[in-house]
N, C-alpha and C positions, 0 to 999 in steps of 0.2 A: 384144604391143607392148613394145618395149624401154624399160627404165627407166633414166634417167640419174641416177646417185648421185654426188655430189661431196662431198668433205670439205674444208672451208675451214679453213685454219690461221690466217688473218689475224684480227686483233682486230676485232670488229664495231664499226660506227660508233656505234650507240646503246648506251651502257653500260647493263647491267642495273640494276634498282633495288637499293639496298643491302639486304643480308639483314635479315630481321625479327629482332628481339630473340629469342633462344632462349627456349623455354617454361620452361627451368630458372630463368631470372631471375625469372619470375612466381612460381614455387614458392619461390624463395629469399625473396622479399619476403613472400609470403603466409604461409609457415610460420614466418617470424620473428615474426609477430604471435601465432601459436599459442604459441610458446615464451615470448614476453613475458607472455601471460596465465598460462601455467603458473608462471612466476617470481612473478607477482603473487599467484597462489593460495597459494604457499608463504609469501609475505610476510604475507598476510591471516591465514593459519593461525597464524603465529608471533606476530602482533600481538594476536590473541585479543580479550580484553575491552576493549582500548584503543579498539576501533572500535564504533560503534553497530550493533546487530543483527548480532553477529559470526558466529553460525551461518548466518544467512541470507546474509550477504555471502560467506562462504566457499563455500557451495553455488553461488551464482549467479555469482560470479567464475569459478569452475571450469566450470560447465555452460554458462552463457551466453557467457562469454568464450572460454575455451580450446576446449571441446568443440564448441560451435556454430560457431565459426570453422573448426575442423578439418573438421567435417561439410560445411560449405558448400564448402570447397576440394576435399575428396577425393571427395565425391559427384559434383561436376562432372568431376573428373579421371577417375574410373572410368567415368562415362557416355560421355565422349569416347573413352576407350581401348577399352571393350567394344563400342561401336557402330561404331568406326572411322570417325568423322565429323570434319569440321573443327570445332574448338572454337569457342565463342562468343568475341566480341571481348574482348581483354584489358582494354580500358577498361571494358566492361560488368561484367566479373568484379571488377575492382578497385572499381568504384562500389558493387556489391552488398556487397562486403566492408567498404568504408568505412561504408556505411549501417548494416550489421549491428553494427559496433563502436560507431558513434554511438548507436544504439538501446540497446545494452547499457550503455553509460556512463550514458545518461539514466535507465534503469531502476534501476541501482545507486545513482546519486546521489539520484534522486527518492524511492526507498523509504527509504534510509538517513538522508537529511538533509532531504527535502522540498523543495518542496511536492509533493503527490501528483500534481498535474497533469503534472509533468515525467516521473514514472514512467509515468503512463497514456499520455502521448504517445510515450514510448520503446517501450512495449508495442505500441502501434498501428503504429509504424514497423517494429518487429521482425516483426510479422505480415505487413506489406506486403512487406518484403524477402524473406521466406521464400516468400511467394506468387509474387513475381517469379522467384525461383530455381526453384521448381517448374515455372513456365511455361516457362522456358528449357529445362529437362530434357525436358519434353513435346515442345517444338519440335525438339529434337535427335533424339528418337525418331522423330518423323514424317519427318525428313529422312534417316534412315538406311535402308539396305536391311534386309530381314528377316535376322536373325542368331540365333546361339545364346544371346546374353546379354541380349537386350532385356527379358527378364522381370525382371532385377535392377532396372531403372530404376523399375518400379512401386513398389518398396519405398521408394526415395528420394522419390518424389512423395507417397506416403502419409505418410511421415515429415514432410515439409514441412507438410502439412495438419494433422498433429498439433501441431506447434510453433505454427502460427497459432492453433489452438484454445487451447493452453496460454497463449499471449500474451494472448489476450482475457480468459481467466480471471484471469491475473495482473494485468492492468490493472484489472479490476473490484475485485479485492481491494486493490490499491494505493489505489484511490479510496475505499475503505471504504464501498462501496455496500451491502454486506451485513455483518451481524455475527452473533454468537452461533453457533448450531448450523449455520445456512446457510453462514456463513464457514468453519466447520470442514469441512463437506462439500465446499465449493468448493476448499479447500486440498488435500484428498485427491485430488480429481479433477485438479487442476492438477499434482500430483506424478505421478500415474499417466500422464497423457497426455504429459508431457514426458520422463519417464525411460523408460517402456516404448514410447512412440510415437516422439518425435523421435529419441531416442538408440537405443532398442532396435530399432526397425524398420530404421534405417540400418545398424546393426551386423549384424543378421541378414542383410540383403540383401547386404552387402559380403562376408560370410564365405563365400558360395558360391564366389567366385573367389579371395578373398585367402587363405583357409585352405589350399587345395591349393597355391597359389603359394608360400606360406611354407614348406610342407612339401616343396616341390619334387617334386610328384607330379601326376598327371593328375586332372582333375575326374571325379567319379562320373557314371555314365550316368543316375543318378536325380536329378540336380541340377535339371533343368528342371521336372519334375513336383513335386518337393519344394518348389521356390520358389513355384509357383502355388498348391499346397495350403496352404502356410504362410501366404502373404499373404491368401488368402481366409478363413483362420481368425483370424489375428492382427488384421487391420484391423477387421472388424466386431466381433470380440470386445472389442477395446479401446474402440470406440465405445459398445458396450452397457455396459461396465464404468463408463466415465466418466458416461454418462447415469444409470446406477443410483446412483452415488455422489451426483451432484447432486440427484437426486430423493429420496434417502434410502432407496432400495430395496436393502437389503443383498444379498438373494439374486439380484436381477437383476445387480448388480455382480459377484457371485461367479460367476454363470453366464458373464458376459462374460470374466472372467479365466480361467476354465477353457478357453474356446474359444481365448483367446490362448495359454495354456500348450500346448494341443494343437498349435497352429501352430508354436510354438517347438520342440516335439519333432519335428515333421515336418522342420524345418530341420536338425536334428541328424543325420538319416539319411545324407545325402551327406557330411557332415563326418566321420561315423564311418567311412564307406567310405574316405575319404582317410587317416584315421588308421591304419586297418588296413594300408594299403599302405606308409606311411612314418611312423616315430615322430618326434616333435619333436626337433630337433637344434640349434636356434638360440635365442637369447634372445627373438626376436620370436615364434617358435612357442610357446615355453613360456608367455610372457605372455598370448598370445591364448587358449591352452588353459585357463590358470588363470582368465581372465576369463569364459570360457564356463561354467566350473563355478560361479563366484560368481553369475553371472546366473541360473542354474537354482536356486541356493540362495535368492537374493533373491525369485525368482518364487514358490517354494514357501512362503516365509515370508509373502509378500504374500497368497497364497491363504488361509493360516491366519488371518491378521489380519482380512481382509474377511469370512470366514465366521463369526468368533467375536465381532465387535464391531459395534455400531450404526454406521451410516455416519458420524455426526458424531464418532465416536471413532477412526476409522481413521487420520487424520493423526497424532494424538498417539501411537497405538500403533506406527506405522511410524517415528517419529522416531528411536528408538534404532538402527534398522537402516540409517539413511542412510550411515554410514561403510562398511558392507558394499557398498552399491550404488555409492557414489562412488569408493572406493578399490579395492575388490575387482574390480568389473566395469568401470566407466567409465574409471577411470584406467589400468587395465592394457590395456584395448582401445586407448586413445589412445597410450600409450607403446609398446605392442607394434607397433601399426600404423606409427607414426613410425619406430621402430627398423628396420623393414623397408623402408619407402617412401622415407625421406629420402635415403639414398645414391643411389637410382636417379634421383630427380628433381632433385637438386642439380647433376647434370651433371659435366663435367670429364673424361670418358673412363673407360676401364677402370681406369687407375691410381688416379685420384681416387675412383672408386666403391669400390675395395677399401680405400683408406685410410679413407674415411668409414664404411664398414661396420665395419671393425676398431675405429675410434674409438668408435662408438656402442655396440658390444657389449662394450667393456671393463667387466669386473666385473659382467656381466649376471647371473651366478649369485647373487652377493651381493645385488644389487638385487632380484632376484626373490624370494629367501628373506626379505629384510628386509620387503618390501611385504606378502607373503602371511602373514608372521608377525605383522605389525602389525595387519592387518585384524581377526582374531578378538579381539585385545586391546582393540579399540575397541568391540566389540559385546558381548562377554561381561561379566557382572557381576563385575568385578575391582576391586581397590582403586585409588584415583585415581592413585597414582604409576605403577602398572602400565599404566593407560590412557594416561597421558602418555608412557610408554615406547613404546606402540603408535603414538601420533602421531609420536613422534620417528623411529621406523623408517620409517613411510610417507613422512614429509616428507623424510627423508634420501635415500630411493630416488628420489623425485621431483626433489630438488635435484640429485642426481648426474646424472640424465638432462638436466636443463636446462643444466648446465655443459657436458656433452659435446655437446649439440645446438648451443649457442651457438658452441662451438669449430668444429663442422662448418660452420655457416652462415658463420662468419667466414672459414674456409678456402676456401669457395666463391668468394670474391672474388679469390683469388689464382690465377694460371695453373697448370694441372696440370703436374706434372713429366713429362719425356719418358722413354720406355723406354731402358734401356741394354742392352748386350749380355748382361749378366747377368740381365736380366729387369726387371720393373717394380719401382721402389722401393717398399718397403713390402710386397712380395709375401708375405714371411714373416708379418708381422703381419696382413696382409689375409686370409690363409687362415683363421687362427684355428682350425684343426682339428688340425694336426699338433702333435706334442709340442714342436717348436721354437717354434711359434706360441704355445702356452700358456706356455712358459717365458719368452718375450719379453714376454708380457702380464702376467706375475705382479706386477711393480712397480705397474703401473696398477691391477690388481685389488686388491692390498693397500691402495693409496691410497684406492680407493673404499670398501673395507670399513671402514677406519679412519674415513673421513669420515662414513659412515653411523652408526657407533657414537658418534663425538664429537657429531654433530648431535643424536642421540637423547638423549645425556647432557645436552647444553646445554638442550634443551627441558625435560627433567625438572627441571634445576637452576633454570632461569629461572622456571618456573611454580610451583615449590614453595618458593621463597624470595623475599624482597623486602627493600627498604630500610625500616627501621623508621621510622615517622612521628615527627614531633616530639612529645616527651612533653607530655601535658596531664594535669594532676592531676585525678583523679576527685573531683567534689564532690557527687554524688548520682546517683540513677537514676530512670528513668521508662519506663513501658511504654505504647506507643501502638498502637491497633488501626488497621491500614492495609487499605483495601479497594481491590481492582482490579475496575473495572466500567465499562461504557459508555465506553470509551476515555479513562478518567480514573483517576488515583490520588488517593484521598481519605484523609486530608487532603492537599491539594497543598502546603501549607507547614506545617512543624512547627517551632515556636520553643521553644528550651530554653536555660537558662543555660549559659555556658561550663563545660565539665567534666562535663556530664551524660552518663551512660552510658545511651544510648537502646536499648531493646529494641523492635523492630518486629514485631508479630504480623500477618503479611501473609495475607490471605484473598482468593482469587479468587471473587468473587460474580457473575462473568459466565458466559455460556454458551460462551465460547471461551477458549483458553489464553492466559495472561499470565505474566510473571515480573516481578521487581523487581531491578534492579542499581544499586548505588551507586557513585559515582565513586571511593570509597575501596577498592573491590574486593569488598565483601560482595555476595552475590547469592543469590536463591532459585533453586531448580530451576524448570523450566517447570511451572506449576501448571495442572491441569485444573479444570473447574468444581467449586466447592465445596472444593477442596484448599487447604491453608494451610501456611505455613512461618514460622519465627522467625529473625530476624536480631538479633544482639547486637553493637553497635558499640563502638568505642573511645571514650573520653571526647571529647565534642564540642569542637573547638577552632576550626573554620573552617566556612564554608558548604559543604554537601555536596549535590551534585545526584544525583537518582535518576531512573530511567526504565525502561520496559518494553523489552526487547531484541527482541521479536517484530517482524518486518519491518513497517515502516510505522506502528507504534503510537506510537513516540516523536514522529514528525512529526505524528501525529493529535492529540497533546496529552497522552499518558500520561507525564507528568513530575511530579516533586515536588522539594522543596528542604528541607533541614534547615538551620536558621538559628540560630547561637548568639546569645544576648542577654546584655547586661551585659559589663563588662570592655572591654578594648581589643584583645584578640587577634583577629586576622583579621577586623576589622570590615569589613563590606561598604561599597563606595563610597557616599557620600551622594548622594541624588537631586538633580537640578538645582533651583536656587532657584525658588520660585513667586513670582508677582506679590505685591506688598504686600497684606496683608490676607487672603491665602488660605493654606491649610494643606494639605499633601499627605502621603500615606503613612499608616502606622499611628499615628504620633505624634498626628496630628490627628483620628484616629478617624473619618475620613470614609468609609473603605472597610474592610471586613474580609472575609477568606475568599478573596480573589483578587488577582492582579496586574492593574492596569488594562490592561496589554498582552496578557494571556493570554486565550484564548478562554473563553467562558462554559461552565460545566459544567451544562447544563440538566437532566441526569439525576440530579444530586446532590439529596439531600433538602433540603427547606425547613427553616429554623431552628425550633427548638421555640418555640411560641407564635405563629408566623406565622398570620395570618388573611387569606384572599383578599378582594379587593374584591368586594362582593356585586353580581353581574351581573344579578340579577333586577330587571326594570323594573316598578315599581309603577304602577298605573293613574293617570290624571290626577286630581288632587283636584277636589272640587266647587268651585263659585264661579268668578267670572270675573276676580278680582284676587288675585294671589299675592304675599305679602311674604316676602322671603328676606334673610338676612344671610350674606355671604360674606367670610371673613377670609383675607388673604394671610399666609403663614408660610414663611420660608425657612431654618428651623433644624431641621426634622424629619429624622430618619434613618429610612429605610424599606428593607425588603428588596426589591430591584428584580429579583433573579434568585436561584436557589437558592444560599443561603449567601453572598450578596453584599448587604451593607447599605451604603447611600450616602445622603449628605445630599441632600435634594430640596427644590424650591420648590413649594408646594402652595396650593390653595384649600381652606379648612376642614380641612386636615390629611390630605387624601387625594389620591391621584393615580390617576385623574382626580378633579376636584372634584365637588361634589354635582350630581346630575341635576335639572334643572328640566323639569317636564312640564305641558302644558296643551293647550288647544284653540284653534283659529283664532279670533282676536279677543280672547283673554285678555290681561290686562295684568299685567306683572311689575314689582314695585317692589323693587329690589335695593339693600340697604345694603352698600356695599363698604367694609371696614375694612382698613387696612394695619397689620397687627400684626407686620410683618417688620422687617428691619434695613436695607432699602434701598427706593428708590422702586418702586412697582408701579402698574399700571392694569388695566382690564378692558374687553373688547370682546365684546359679544354679537352674533353674526352674525344672530340671529333678529329683531333690532329694526332699525327704520329711523329713524335720528336723526343729527344732526350730531355728529361725534366730538369736537369741540373741548372740550365740557364734560364729559360723562359718561365719556369714554374717556381723560381726561388722567391723567398720572402724579401720584399723591399720595405724600407722604413718610411715613415711619414715624410712627404715632400719628394720622394724619389719616383722615378718612372722607368718603365722598360718596354721594349717592343717584342710582342709575341706573334710570330708568323707561323701559320700552319696551312697545309693543303688538305681539303676534305676529300679523301679518296673513297669514302664509303657513305652510302645513303643511310639515313636513319634519323631518329630523334635523340639528340645527345645532351648530356648534362655538362655544364661547367660550374666550377665552384672555387672557393678560396682554398689555396693549397697550403696554408700555414697551419702548423700544429698548435693545439689539438684541433684537427679538422672537424670533429664532432661539434665543438662549440661554434666554430665559424659558420658551418653549414646550418646548424640549428638556429642561429641568430639571423639568418637571412641571406648569406652570401652564396647565392646559387642562381643559375639561369639555364636557358636552353638554346641549343643550336639545332636547326632543322635543315637537313640536307635532303632534297627531294629525290625519291627513287626515279630512275629513268622512265620516261613516258608516263609520268604520274597524271592520270586523267583529271580534268577540271571538275569541280563540284560547285554547288550553289553557295555553300558557306564553309569556312574553316575556322576552327577555334583551337587554342592551345591552353592546356591546363597543366601547371607544374605543381605537384603535390608536395608539401613540406610539413614538418612537425612544428608545433608551437609549444615553447617552453616559457611560461610566464616568469617574471622576476628580472632583476637587474642582470644584463648580459655579463657573464663571467663571474657573477656572484656565487657564493658558496651554495645557496639553496638551489639555484638554477643548474649549476654544474652537477650537483648530486642527481638531479632528475635526468639530465642528459646522459650521465654515466649509466644510470639504471634503465635507460630507454623507456622512460615513463612520462610521455608528453602530457601537457594540459589540454592539448587539442591538436587537430590536423587542419590544414589549410589548402584551398585551391587558390593559387596565385596570390599568396600572402595574406589572406583574410579568411578566418574560419566562418563558414556559412555566408560569405560575402555575396555569392551569386543566388542565395535565397532572397536577399534584399535588392539585388540588381540582376534580375534574371537574364540569362542568355536568350536570344530570340531566333526564331526560324518560322517557316511557313510549311503547312502540310504539303507533303509531296516533294519537298526539296531534299536533295541529297546533302548531308552534312558530314564533314570529316572532322573528327575530334582527335587532335594530337595530344599526347600525354607524356610527361617525364616524371619519374619518381625521384625526388631529391633526397628523401630520407631525412636525417642520416641513418636511421636505424630500421625503418619500416617501409614496406612497399605499398602497392595499391592493387585493388581489383575493381577497375572502373566499370560501372554498370549504369545503363539508362533504363529507368523503370518504364515499361510499356512499349519499348522499341528495341528489338533485338538488332545486333550488328550483322551485316551481310558481308563486310570486308574487315579483315584484321591484319595489320602489319606490325610486326614486333621484332626489334633488334635486327633490322636489316633484311627481313624476309617476310613475304606474305604467308600468313597462316590460314587465310580464308579469302576467297574472291567471290565476286557477285555471281559468277557462272557456276559456282559450286552449289550442291544441293543443300548443304548444311548451313547453319547459322551459329552465332556466338552470343553468349550472354554477358561476357566480361572480358576486358583486356587486363590481363594480370602482368604486373611489372614488379620486379624486385628493386631495391634501392639502386639508383644510377641507371636503370633501364628506361627505354622509351619506345614509342611506336604510335600508331594511330588506328582508329576504328571508324567505319562509316556506317551510316544508317539513314533510313528515310522515315520521317514521322508520318504515320498513317492518317492522322486527322488532327484537327485543332484541339488544344488542351494544354495541361500543365504536366510536364514530364520531369520528375526528379532525376538528377544525375548524382551518383553516390559512389564512394568507395565501399564495395560490398563486404569489406571487413567491417562488420556493423559497429563495432566499438569505435572505429575511426570515423565512420559516417555520422554516428550520433554525437561525436565530439568535434564536428566541424567540417569533415570532408563530404560536403553536401552542397548541392546547388539545384537550380531549377531552369529548365527550358520552357519558355512561354511560346507556344506554337500557335500561330494564327491561321486562319483559313487562307487557302491559296488565292492570291490576287489574280484576277483575270487580266490577261495581256491586252 
């Protein structure tokens, strides 16, 4: 059949759609973000101790910012190129990139400055973005036809899973969910899974194609097999290593790393084949080659550390090797890859490609030598000035690349020059191989070399010299023992006269690493458990802040302040005026040991001479009428939390007031005496009487008789009846009345816990009243002291039946009383049994609203330590927490 073919020269009626924006514009914008993060990395390194958690920030600005952004960009690029499929939508790619950088900023800000919730949210978002990215790569593989390079994509997907795992671990550490040895093990696992997983697996997978391409030789025939073997060894090996570190199983972790190392060696086989065929001849090739060497060195060092240290010491032992990994391996991989890839993706045709390649390779020999000379200076035990020189060399090399990359990115916005009859402009410089090319590049090379040396010298000079502080005459000296433990620095405030030369003997009494840095520049090294260091300061002339620089620790409360006293030099600003008749601050002696705005340090020791409120509940006395005198006092100073003493309002000088106990039908005759400085009253919930007379407010020096009959069983609240009751109750004027239910069986031990809220500050002062009105306590207390029974545990023996009476005093919050490790088999609440021992069920908490009461019974199954908490966890973590120390049952 004949075929009619016509060629139409006329313009079609329907115009074609406008051409899509070239992919080069996407890479231009995306890689500009990478270069910006690299520039910020240099700035953070130069800023040093000016920033909080400087070491952590430097590592994560580089790894989370620059490297992770580059991995997201280039793993997608290589997947599309190797599979020869249509790439994902540019909008989706930009959205993932934007979310990744948003998550990174949240993590950096949340850890460095707090609150930790911001960092945890950022870590969760980071894991989600990487999961999305991995899903996109999997979908691209499924859409592609079978090919030679599909095996590489598995490395990228596995690397994404590694970062998601690392993000979860990082979020848990930022939230301070674990401390001590567990925190140290998690830190080691976090580092392993991010460096050898997210970055290491991505790099190893990319090198199968990138390495021969950079060398301009063909791929080895053994590439496909090496890739499969390598991934099957590295991925499970890394998972085993991370699990071993988290569990504290050193040899399991070591075995996993051995498998990972074996996989890494399998990857080297085709890379060595390519190297035998063609030697490195470009800056990109030499940098990638050097990075591979440093990677193997870092992996060998990691194996030695894991094999010779307990799991909780691995993170500390690896810390000195971080520059080797960051600068020697990761930075050189990133710089070498961008050196080769940027000219190709920035577009502009052959002429612009050669110009950009020539530009980025200017002075590459000097940069390569500077970076690889600086790395060992950062790791070896050399004098501080030599170490600073190492930082200078590394940062100078990185800065030089940033400047050249910015120039190339800026040039990409301009149209490419046209070829002339003589050839492409820049041909000579673009070749970079002939003698003429080298001679033409000599001025630029010399400029880069001079820049590297000047930057290095500037870093050394800037960090070894400084402006002398204002002169303060020394008037004396003092040595202070400083302890780092439990996310606190103790003492948190050190006061000394102006001119005092303070010597701080700093000891890490915790199970995880800490340090102490002062705003004046003095700092200890990172101290392991039990280690100590001494800081000698200049004469004290102005307030000096101090903090722990470990990531997240400052935000968690590890801060201190040195405060000069006496004289007028650098006096701190005066606090706001208080209402008439009230006194605030140290001058009024209302509070000591803490700032009312600072979180309570519940792990700190109680003051010498402190005695806990006796929680033991005595049996009801005999007789049916009980005479009691209760005196109101609002001048007592009591320790309401470890190291925190505050003026409180009390009945009979205790918080809570005296316990009244009796049986149903008993009569109580209470003589209420106001021995305070303001009007007070009293209200017994256990009695039924018109409040007009007995509950009225009486003035200082007056007294009244309050008579009531206890017609109902239960645990009852009594409190001051004077308005505003919130203030009187919040400041301590409450107590309990226990009326036994009929036929209440005997038990081995009985305790009473009255839970109340703690509002720091001068009672009745403006700041305290504002917190009371908002229902925002500084803490919660069992029997008048936050965490008091952590320091003076309640006792019992295994097998004993223990009855715990409880009353919720509020004034604004209730309780959910829970004993960890021992369910309740009996619950009595608000005058009725909710559960008895003969019932099949059990109870996990005794829930009480404000002013409610009851009891719960349990039998401790064995000897041990059993926390008792308000399971409203915010309240437990702020002081509604104690401990039962249960011993073995004594034989009769």
